N, C-alpha and C positions, 0 to 999 in steps of 0.2 A: 321218747321213750327209747333207751338203749335195747337193742337187740341182741342177745347171744346166741352163734352159729356154733354146733358142734364143731371140734376142730382138733388138730394133732397137735400137740405140745409143742411147745417153743424151741427154734431149733436154733444152730449156728447157723445162720445163712452161707448158702456158697456166692451170693452176690448181694450186696446191700447197697443201697442210696447212693448209684453211682454219680460223681460230679456231674451237673450240668450247668446252664447258662440259665442269665435272665431275659427276659422276651424285651425287646427296646424297639423295636421297628416302627411301632403305628399303635392308632387306636381304630375303633369304627364307632361310627354314632348314627343312630336310625335315621337321621338325616341324609347320609349319605348313599344309602342303598337305593337299590331301583325298587321299583313296586312289584316286580315279576322275579322270583327268586332264579329261574333258569336264564334269565337274560344278567342276573348279577352272580352268577356263577362264571359264564361266559366272560365276563369282564375279568373275575380275579382268575381265572384259567389263563388268559391271553397274559395278564400283569404276571403270572407264575411260569409262562413259556419265555416272555420277553425279557425278564431280570435274572435268567439262568447264567453264568459265568459259562465263557466260552469252553472251558475244561471239563464241565461238569457232567457226570455220566447218569443225573437224575432224571426220570421220565416223569413230568408232570401229569399225565393221563393215569399213571398206575395209581389204583385204588383198591383198598381192602373189601372187598363183595363178602357178605354175611348173610348165610340162609339159615333156615331151621326145620327141621322134622318134625312133625306130630304123628303119633301122641307123644312122643318121648321129650318134646322140647330143645333135643340136643341140636346146637349150632355147630357150624363149620365155618370157616373163612377162609380165604384164598386172594392173593394178589391178583388181579387182573389188569386189562389196560380198556379203559374207555373209548370206545372207537365212534360212537355219534353221539350228539347231544340234539335234539330239535325240540320244538315246540311240547310236545308232551311228556320229555324225559331223559334219561341217561341209557344208551344202550351197548350192550358188552354182548362177545358172540363166544360159544362154548359147543362142545358136544352135549347134547340134551337126550342122552339116550343112557349110558353108563356111568356118568358120573356122580359125583354125591349132591352137586346142587341140583340135577336133574331129580332125583329122588325127592331132594326137598321140594323142589318146585312143584311136585305131583301131590304133597299132603301139605304146603303152606305157600301162601303167595306172597307173604311179607316178606321184606330183606332190606338190607342195607348197605350202603358204601361209605367210604371214609376215605377223604383226600387228605395228603398232608403235606404241605409245602414251606420245610423248616428254612429255607434261605429268605424267606421272606415272613415267617413265623406265623404260617396261616392254617387252617383246617377248614374243611367243609364235611360236615356230615349230614346224610342223605338219608330218610328211611320212608319206604314207599311199597308200592304192590309191585309185582312184576306180571309182564304181559309178553307174549310173542309177539316179534314184528312180523311183516307179512313176508310170503317168500322172494318178493321181487327187492325188499329192503336187503333180506339177508343174500340176496346174488348180488347185487349192487355190491357189496361190501367184500364177499367172496372173489368178486371178480381184480379186485384190487391186493389180493394177497399174494407173496411170491409165491412159485411155483412149489418150493418145497414146503411150503405152509398148506398149501392145498392139498399136496401128496398126505402131507401129516396128519390132515383131518381124517382121511381114510384109514390110514394104517395104524391108529391108538385108539384102542378102545378104554378110552380115558378112566382111571380110577380102579381099573378091574385087576386084580393080579394078575401077574405075567411071570414066567419061569426065570426068563433072563433079559440081558439088555441086547442078545444076540438075537432071541427070538422077533424081539420089537425089531432091532433093523432088517431081519430078514423079512417081516411084512411090509416094512417100507419098501423094500426093494422090488418085492413082487409088484406093488402099484407102480412104482415107479415103473416097471417092465409093461403094466398094463397100459399105461398112458403115454408110454414115449411114443406113439406116433400123434397124439394130440397136440395142438400149440398149447401155450399157457392158458389163454382166454377160453378153450374148450374142455378143460378139466371140470367136469360137474362138480357141484356141491353135494353132499351126502344129505340125504333127507333129514336124517338125525342131528344136522350142523346147522346152528344159526343164531340168531339174535335175540335176545330178550332185552325189553324195554323196564328200566325200574320208573314207575311213574310216582312222582314225591307226593306225600303227604305233610312231610317235614323236611325242612331243609336249615340246618344251621350254619352259619359263617362267624368264625372263631378266629379272633385277631390276638395273639399273645400278648400279654401287658407284665407290666414292672410287679414283682412280687406275687406272681400268677395271681392277679387281679385281671383276668382277661376279660376281654370284651365279647361277648356273645350275644348275637341278632340272629333271632328265629323266624322263621315264616310256617304258618300253619294253617291246615285246612283240614275238615273232616272228612270230604271225599274227593276222588280222583277226578271228578269232574264237577267239583265246586272252581270256579273262575276266582272268587275270593280268597284273598290271603291276609290271615291276622299275622300282624308283624309285632314281635314282643321281645324284650330284652332278657337274657337268663343269668343268673348270679353266676360268679365263675366259681 
């Protein structure tokens, strides 16, 4: 049944159907995937890493991280970097005090991740529930960050309105001064900064296909503590 939504009148577009290319680099069959989607993701991720051209500036761990706030349902997305994959899910790190994603987390634990690797014409979509990681896990990652990034975590009231770049630089300088006598590994991690794990309920592996007849193999389960995954093929 056709559904008509209210909309503006048809316009002369500013951008219309940019020329693109056919996906020709492979197929994905049910017999080729692992029983566990996290193992399958790790396999694809390493292939994405290892097949990058030497002069590429692409970052395979970059992912579109989407959250939504209730009761409005308003969705926000941003590109972040996947920093860890463990047996439970996908871990990203951020400010969980003033950021939009922090407010979304408080009202709605559902989130999604989308990875796109155009050089191998593959995409992975993750839908799941967010949970905070242990402080030990956060500290382990924070210790690996460059000194400037550690100080930046203290200096930036992420997503808050600031009056100017100069004001941000002044705050950063203040923290550089505060921590100047500390070695890199002695700079503490802010309490409001840390990791969130997206524990998957659904993971879709997408391989681009000729004529847009893509291969889509999806893993599904009802609960995050369910050890069994249903593996199905979706129409493109």
